[in-house]
C-alpha positions as CSV (number, residue, x, y, z in Angstrom):
1,M,53.1,4.2,10.1
2,K,53.0,4.5,6.4
3,T,50.5,2.9,4.2
4,P,51.4,1.9,0.9
5,Q,50.0,3.2,-2.3
6,S,48.2,1.8,-4.9
7,K,49.9,1.3,-8.1
8,K,48.7,4.0,-10.7
9,I,47.2,2.3,-13.5
10,L,48.3,3.0,-17.1
11,T,45.5,4.8,-19.7
12,I,45.4,3.4,-23.1
13,E,47.6,7.2,-23.9
14,G,50.3,6.4,-21.2
15,L,50.3,2.4,-22.7
16,L,51.5,3.8,-26.2
17,E,54.0,6.9,-24.8
18,K,55.5,4.1,-23.0
19,A,55.3,1.9,-25.8
20,K,57.5,4.1,-27.9
21,K,60.0,4.5,-25.7
22,V,60.8,1.1,-25.8
23,T,60.1,0.2,-29.4
24,D,60.4,1.1,-33.0
25,A,56.3,1.8,-33.4
26,A,53.9,0.8,-31.9
27,E,49.8,0.7,-32.0
28,I,46.7,0.0,-30.0
29,F,43.6,-1.3,-31.1
30,S,40.9,-1.2,-28.5
31,T,37.3,-2.1,-28.8
32,E,34.3,-1.9,-26.3
33,M,30.9,-3.5,-27.1
34,K,27.5,-3.6,-25.4
35,T,25.1,-6.5,-26.4
36,E,21.7,-6.9,-25.5
37,Q,19.5,-10.1,-26.7
38,V,16.3,-12.2,-26.5
39,D,16.4,-15.9,-27.5
40,F,13.0,-18.0,-28.0
41,K,13.3,-21.5,-27.7
42,F,10.3,-23.9,-28.8
43,D,7.6,-20.9,-29.0
44,K,8.8,-19.9,-25.7
45,L,11.1,-17.5,-24.4
46,H,14.4,-19.1,-23.3
47,L,16.9,-16.2,-22.3
48,M,17.3,-12.4,-21.8
49,D,21.1,-11.1,-21.7
50,E,23.1,-8.7,-21.6
51,K,26.8,-8.6,-22.3
52,N,29.8,-5.9,-22.2
53,I,33.0,-6.7,-23.8
54,Q,36.2,-4.7,-24.5
55,G,39.8,-5.6,-24.9
56,L,42.5,-4.0,-26.1
57,G,45.7,-5.3,-28.2
58,L,49.1,-3.6,-28.5
59,R,51.2,-4.1,-31.5
60,I,54.5,-3.2,-31.4
61,I,57.5,-3.0,-34.1
62,K,60.8,-4.2,-32.1
63,D,64.3,-4.5,-33.7
64,G,62.2,-4.3,-37.1
65,K,60.0,-7.4,-36.0
66,I,56.1,-7.9,-35.3
67,G,55.3,-8.2,-31.8
68,F,51.5,-8.6,-30.2
69,A,49.6,-9.5,-27.1
70,S,46.2,-8.4,-25.6
71,C,44.1,-7.8,-22.9
72,T,40.9,-6.9,-21.4
73,N,42.0,-5.0,-18.3
74,P,44.0,-2.2,-17.8
75,V,45.9,-2.9,-14.4
76,D,47.5,-5.3,-17.0
77,Y,48.3,-2.6,-19.8
78,E,52.1,-3.2,-18.7
79,K,52.3,-6.5,-18.8
80,T,50.6,-6.5,-22.1
81,L,53.3,-4.2,-23.5
82,E,56.0,-6.8,-21.7
83,N,54.4,-9.8,-23.8
84,A,54.1,-8.0,-26.7
85,I,57.8,-7.2,-26.7
86,A,59.3,-11.0,-25.7
87,S,56.5,-12.1,-28.7
88,S,58.4,-10.2,-31.2
89,K,61.7,-12.0,-30.5
90,F,59.8,-14.6,-33.2
91,G,57.8,-12.1,-34.9
92,Q,57.5,-11.6,-38.3
93,Q,59.6,-9.3,-40.7
94,A,57.8,-5.8,-40.2
95,K,56.9,-4.9,-43.6
96,L,54.6,-2.4,-42.7
97,A,54.1,1.6,-41.8
98,F,51.9,2.5,-39.1
99,P,48.9,5.9,-41.2
100,N,49.1,9.2,-39.4
101,K,46.3,11.1,-41.0
102,K,42.3,10.7,-39.5
103,S,39.9,9.2,-42.1
104,P,37.1,11.5,-43.3
105,K,34.0,10.3,-40.9
106,K,31.4,10.3,-43.8
107,V,29.7,6.9,-43.3
108,K,26.7,6.3,-40.9
109,T,27.2,3.8,-38.6
110,V,24.7,4.8,-35.3
111,S,21.5,4.7,-35.5
112,E,19.5,6.3,-32.6
113,E,16.7,4.4,-32.5
114,V,18.7,1.7,-32.1
115,I,20.4,3.1,-29.2
116,K,16.5,4.2,-27.5
117,F,15.2,0.5,-28.3
118,N,14.4,-1.4,-25.6
119,I,15.4,-5.1,-25.8
120,S,12.4,-5.7,-23.4
121,S,10.0,-4.9,-26.0
122,G,12.3,-7.2,-28.3
123,V,10.4,-9.9,-26.5
124,D,6.4,-8.6,-27.8
125,I,8.0,-8.1,-31.2
126,V,9.0,-12.2,-31.4
127,K,5.7,-13.2,-29.6
128,E,4.0,-11.6,-32.4
129,G,6.2,-13.1,-35.3
130,I,5.7,-16.1,-33.6
131,A,2.1,-15.8,-32.9
132,L,1.8,-15.3,-37.3
133,I,3.3,-18.0,-37.9
134,K,1.4,-20.3,-35.6
135,E,-2.1,-19.2,-36.4
136,R,-1.3,-20.4,-39.7
137,N,0.3,-23.6,-38.9
138,S,-0.1,-24.8,-34.9
139,E,2.5,-28.0,-36.1
140,I,5.1,-25.1,-36.6
141,Q,7.5,-25.1,-33.6
142,C,9.7,-21.7,-33.6
143,D,13.2,-20.2,-32.2
144,A,14.1,-16.9,-32.7
145,G,16.3,-14.0,-31.4
146,L,16.8,-10.5,-31.8
147,S,19.5,-8.5,-30.3
148,K,20.9,-4.6,-30.0
149,V,24.8,-4.0,-30.2
150,F,26.7,-0.5,-29.5
151,S,29.7,-1.0,-30.1
152,T,33.3,1.5,-30.3
153,V,36.7,1.1,-32.0
154,R,39.7,3.5,-31.0
155,I,43.1,3.4,-33.0
156,L,46.4,4.4,-32.1
157,N,50.0,4.5,-33.0
158,S,53.0,6.0,-32.7
159,A,52.8,7.4,-36.2
160,G,50.4,10.7,-34.7
161,L,47.2,8.5,-35.6
162,D,44.0,8.7,-32.6
163,D,41.0,7.7,-34.6
164,S,37.3,6.2,-33.3
165,Y,34.3,5.3,-34.1
166,S,31.1,4.1,-33.3
167,Q,28.5,1.4,-34.8
168,T,25.0,0.2,-33.6
169,G,23.6,-3.2,-34.9
170,F,20.1,-5.0,-34.6
171,S,19.5,-8.2,-35.5
172,Y,16.3,-10.2,-35.7
173,G,15.5,-13.7,-36.7
174,I,12.8,-16.4,-36.7
175,S,13.3,-20.0,-37.8
176,G,10.6,-22.5,-38.0
177,L,11.0,-26.4,-37.5
178,I,8.0,-29.1,-38.5
179,I,8.3,-32.6,-39.7
180,I,7.0,-33.1,-43.2
181,D,7.1,-36.8,-44.7
182,N,9.1,-38.3,-42.0
183,S,11.9,-35.4,-41.7
184,F,12.6,-32.1,-40.1
185,L,12.4,-29.1,-42.2
186,D,13.8,-25.5,-40.9
187,V,12.9,-22.8,-42.7
188,W,14.5,-19.4,-41.0
189,E,14.6,-15.7,-41.9
190,T,17.1,-13.2,-40.6
191,E,18.1,-9.9,-41.3
192,S,20.7,-7.9,-39.4
193,S,21.4,-3.9,-39.8
194,C,23.2,-1.0,-38.4
195,K,19.7,0.5,-38.0
196,L,16.2,-0.7,-36.4
197,Q,14.5,-2.5,-38.8
198,V,11.9,-5.4,-38.0
199,S,10.0,-7.4,-40.9
200,T,8.0,-10.1,-39.0
201,K,5.3,-10.3,-41.8
202,K,7.5,-10.3,-44.0
203,F,9.4,-13.3,-42.3
204,A,6.1,-15.4,-41.2
205,D,4.4,-15.1,-45.0
206,N,7.9,-16.7,-46.5
207,I,8.2,-19.3,-43.7
208,I,4.5,-20.8,-44.0
209,R,5.5,-20.0,-48.3
210,R,7.5,-22.2,-48.2
211,V,7.2,-24.6,-46.0
212,E,3.6,-25.4,-48.1
213,L,5.7,-25.9,-51.0
214,A,7.4,-28.5,-49.5
215,R,4.3,-30.6,-48.3
216,K,5.1,-32.6,-51.4
217,V,8.5,-34.3,-52.1
218,A,9.9,-34.7,-54.9
219,T,12.2,-37.2,-56.7
220,M,15.1,-35.4,-57.8
221,P,17.7,-36.9,-60.4
222,T,21.3,-37.4,-60.6
223,K,22.8,-35.5,-63.7
224,K,23.6,-32.2,-64.6
225,L,20.7,-29.5,-64.3
226,N,20.1,-25.9,-64.6
227,V,20.1,-24.2,-60.7
228,V,18.5,-21.2,-59.4
229,F,20.3,-19.6,-56.0
230,M,18.5,-17.3,-54.0
231,P,20.3,-14.8,-52.5
232,R,21.0,-16.4,-49.2
233,A,22.5,-19.4,-51.0
234,I,24.9,-17.4,-52.8
235,P,27.9,-16.6,-50.0
236,T,28.9,-20.4,-49.9
237,M,30.0,-19.7,-53.6
238,I,31.2,-16.1,-53.1
239,S,33.0,-17.0,-50.1
240,S,35.9,-19.0,-52.4
241,I,36.4,-16.1,-54.3
242,M,37.3,-13.9,-51.1
243,I,39.2,-16.5,-50.3
244,G,40.9,-16.5,-53.8
245,V,41.2,-12.4,-53.4
246,N,42.2,-12.3,-50.4
247,G,46.1,-10.9,-49.8
248,K,47.2,-13.9,-47.5
249,Q,46.9,-16.1,-50.3
250,I,48.2,-13.9,-52.8
251,Q,51.1,-13.4,-50.6
252,K,52.0,-17.1,-50.1
253,K,51.0,-17.7,-53.6
254,T,48.0,-20.3,-52.9
255,S,45.5,-18.8,-54.8
256,P,44.3,-19.8,-58.4
257,I,44.1,-16.4,-59.6
258,T,47.3,-14.5,-58.0
259,S,48.6,-14.0,-61.8
260,K,45.4,-13.2,-63.1
261,L,44.8,-9.6,-62.4
262,N,43.1,-7.5,-65.2
263,E,42.3,-10.9,-67.0
264,R,38.7,-12.2,-67.5
265,I,38.0,-14.8,-65.1
266,L,34.6,-15.2,-64.8
267,D,31.1,-14.8,-66.7
268,E,31.4,-10.6,-68.2
269,K,27.3,-10.8,-66.3
270,L,29.5,-10.9,-63.3
271,S,30.6,-7.4,-61.4
272,I,31.6,-7.8,-57.3
273,T,32.0,-4.6,-55.4
274,D,34.0,-4.4,-52.1
275,D,32.3,-1.3,-50.6
276,G,32.9,-0.4,-46.8
277,T,31.2,3.3,-47.0
278,L,27.7,2.3,-47.6
279,D,25.3,3.9,-45.0
280,F,24.2,1.5,-42.1
281,C,25.8,-2.0,-43.3
282,T,27.3,-4.2,-41.1
283,S,30.6,-4.2,-42.3
284,S,30.6,-0.4,-42.9
285,A,33.3,2.1,-41.0
286,P,35.2,5.3,-42.4
287,F,38.7,3.4,-42.1
288,D,39.6,-0.7,-41.4
289,D,41.2,-1.8,-38.5
290,E,44.7,-0.4,-39.0
291,G,43.2,3.0,-39.3
292,M,43.6,3.2,-43.1
293,P,40.6,4.9,-45.4
294,I,37.9,2.4,-46.7
295,A,37.1,3.3,-50.0
296,A,34.7,1.3,-52.6
297,K,36.7,-1.1,-55.0
298,H,35.6,-3.2,-57.6
299,I,37.0,-7.1,-57.6
300,I,35.6,-7.9,-60.6
301,E,34.2,-5.7,-63.6
302,K,32.2,-7.7,-66.1
303,G,33.7,-11.2,-65.6
304,V,37.5,-9.0,-64.9
305,L,39.9,-9.8,-61.9
306,K,40.3,-5.9,-61.1
307,T,42.2,-5.8,-57.4
308,F,43.2,-8.3,-54.3
309,L,42.3,-7.0,-50.6
310,F,45.4,-6.2,-48.7
311,D,46.3,-5.1,-45.2
312,L,49.1,-2.8,-44.4
313,Q,51.7,-6.3,-43.6
314,T,50.4,-8.1,-46.8
315,A,50.8,-5.1,-49.3
316,G,53.7,-4.5,-47.9
317,I,55.7,-8.1,-48.1
318,L,54.4,-7.8,-51.7
319,N,55.5,-3.8,-52.3
320,V,51.8,-3.0,-53.2
321,A,49.6,-0.6,-52.5
322,P,47.2,-1.4,-49.4
323,T,43.4,-1.2,-50.0
324,G,42.2,-0.4,-46.6
325,N,40.8,-3.8,-46.1
326,A,42.3,-4.9,-42.8
327,S,39.7,-6.8,-40.4
328,R,41.0,-7.9,-36.7
329,G,39.5,-8.7,-33.1
330,Y,41.4,-6.6,-30.0
331,N,42.7,-10.7,-29.4
332,S,44.1,-10.8,-32.3
333,L,46.9,-9.2,-35.3
334,P,44.9,-8.1,-38.9
335,S,44.7,-9.8,-42.0
336,P,42.9,-9.0,-45.0
337,S,39.4,-9.2,-45.2
338,Q,36.2,-7.8,-47.3
339,T,33.5,-5.1,-46.0
340,N,30.6,-5.3,-48.1
341,I,29.8,-7.3,-50.9
342,V,27.7,-5.6,-54.0
343,I,26.9,-8.2,-56.8
344,A,25.4,-5.8,-59.5
345,P,21.8,-7.3,-60.5
346,G,21.0,-8.5,-64.3
347,T,17.9,-8.3,-66.4
348,W,15.6,-11.6,-64.9
349,D,13.0,-11.9,-63.1
350,L,12.9,-14.7,-60.7
351,Q,9.5,-16.4,-62.0
352,D,11.3,-15.8,-65.5
353,M,14.4,-17.8,-64.4
354,I,11.6,-20.8,-63.0
355,K,10.0,-20.9,-65.9
356,D,12.9,-21.1,-68.3
357,M,13.8,-24.1,-66.5
358,K,12.5,-27.7,-67.9
359,E,13.7,-29.6,-65.1
360,G,16.1,-27.7,-62.9
361,L,16.4,-26.5,-58.8
362,I,15.9,-23.9,-56.6
363,L,18.2,-23.2,-54.0
364,Y,17.0,-21.3,-50.7
365,D,19.7,-22.9,-48.1
366,T,22.8,-24.7,-47.9
367,I,24.0,-27.3,-45.3
368,G,28.0,-27.4,-45.5
369,G,29.9,-25.9,-48.2
370,G,33.2,-26.7,-46.7
371,Q,34.0,-30.2,-47.2
372,S,35.6,-29.2,-50.1
373,N,39.2,-27.5,-51.6
374,M,37.7,-24.3,-50.8
375,L,41.1,-22.3,-51.9
376,A,41.0,-24.1,-55.2
377,G,37.1,-23.3,-55.5
378,D,36.1,-26.8,-55.4
379,F,32.9,-27.1,-53.6
380,S,30.0,-29.9,-52.0
381,F,27.4,-29.0,-49.9
382,N,24.1,-30.7,-49.8
383,V,20.5,-28.6,-50.3
384,G,19.5,-27.4,-47.0
385,L,16.1,-26.5,-48.5
386,G,15.7,-26.3,-52.4
387,Y,12.7,-27.1,-54.5
388,K,12.1,-29.1,-57.6
389,V,11.3,-27.5,-61.2
390,E,9.3,-29.3,-63.5
391,N,8.0,-27.5,-66.9
392,G,8.7,-24.5,-65.5
393,E,7.1,-25.0,-62.1
394,I,7.8,-25.9,-58.6
395,V,6.8,-29.6,-57.8
396,G,7.9,-30.0,-54.6
397,R,10.8,-30.0,-52.2
398,V,13.9,-32.3,-52.8
399,K,16.0,-34.0,-50.2
400,D,19.1,-35.8,-49.7
401,T,20.6,-34.1,-52.5
402,M,24.1,-32.2,-52.7
403,L,25.9,-29.9,-55.7
404,S,29.5,-30.1,-56.2
405,G,31.7,-28.5,-58.6
406,N,33.9,-25.6,-58.9
407,V,33.3,-21.6,-58.2
408,Y,35.5,-20.9,-61.0
409,E,33.7,-22.9,-63.7
410,T,30.1,-22.3,-62.6
411,F,30.6,-18.6,-62.5
412,N,31.9,-18.8,-66.0
413,N,28.5,-20.8,-67.0
414,I,25.7,-17.5,-65.5
415,I,22.5,-18.0,-67.7
416,G,21.4,-14.9,-66.2
417,L,21.2,-12.8,-62.5
418,G,18.1,-11.2,-61.1
419,N,16.9,-7.6,-62.0
420,S,17.3,-6.7,-58.2
421,T,19.5,-7.2,-54.9
422,E,18.6,-8.4,-51.5
423,D,20.3,-7.4,-48.3
424,V,22.2,-10.6,-46.9
425,Y,23.4,-10.5,-43.0
426,G,23.3,-7.0,-43.2
427,S,26.7,-6.8,-45.3
428,M,26.0,-8.5,-49.0
429,H,23.7,-7.0,-51.8
430,I,23.1,-9.9,-53.7
431,P,20.7,-10.9,-56.5
432,A,19.3,-14.2,-57.6
433,F,21.9,-16.3,-60.2
434,Y,20.5,-18.7,-62.4
435,F,23.3,-21.4,-63.4
436,K,23.3,-23.8,-66.0
437,E,24.3,-27.6,-66.0
438,M,25.7,-27.8,-63.0
439,S,26.4,-31.6,-61.2
440,V,23.6,-32.6,-58.7
441,T,23.5,-36.1,-56.7
442,S,20.8,-37.6,-55.1
443,K,19.9,-40.5,-53.7
444,N,16.5,-40.9,-54.5
């Protein structure tokens, strides 16, 4: 009696070959990721965990339309092809051609130190950070975390491209929670990179210093005031500009700057670059998520709008060149996105900004930011951690305070930029911003 033979499982290469026979064009986006992490809650070890994630996305063009499906198991590759073809019947008209050339691998994205790092030693690192904080202020309750990641991306398509790269990631953060003046204050520090970096003492020093500055609560008026945004607070504002230059919004003509290319739209002090070629930054890679080469490009140059960010499809719809800004997960179609954001520094020292204010606000963290029309550039968010400045000196923490306005107006009202940049979230290099007469609302 014959036993039934098990069904042969397709390889990724086999899936592409099969797709090529039944579609006009096909592309496979494959990812594998291993994450190890340590988490502490209220000063104590809460979790040590390891996760492995892999997935595959198949995008096809069939009868001129785009189809897509994804899976996490090679057993499902054939079904994924069937689903992608079925979805193409309702898909968008394809306006793209898959690239066929490999990208030069010049970007450093892998750290051997991270690969060799034993996550169990992360427990000791976190404990040290918490101890440095609590020995100076035992009232502070600490949450903290540390993680390492190793991931691989591979892209194959029917035009002949088969390219891949790997990336390491390392993140470390501590937050300190304390009750001051009958309200909770959460002060935190975090860093991310492709490299191994641990700023334990710096984090502890910063958290203690900001807690001490918050001991006194200052009364904030409701009026227009000069405001200093520290680097970590600026992404809330920058996000509106990134939405505005996103190719999807340009395609839909919903961006307020759609027709402003090569015009000055922001203060001439401001220059913003999208640069995915920076070594060991978390959004760096030799190519984007469609296999297109990544290059540095000026978004804003001395206030002038220089480019929008496109993936293949949005560029094809608008009949413009793609910019190598496709981003996606294995279970989604590509869409345009920024890589690493670099803002050129100015000439102001932080202390000079503070000394320049007769009455103002220095902002470290925000709460919210999406309450208003972000696409139009409108913003309205609460101050998370901020301090009032009087006659050039910090006089206390502010509570129940909100900032509102329009990004395009605010970024045309820059007094100055900090003379150095900070690494924010591993993918942004940002100076402090000194704005003139922002709308401040307080319940005090």
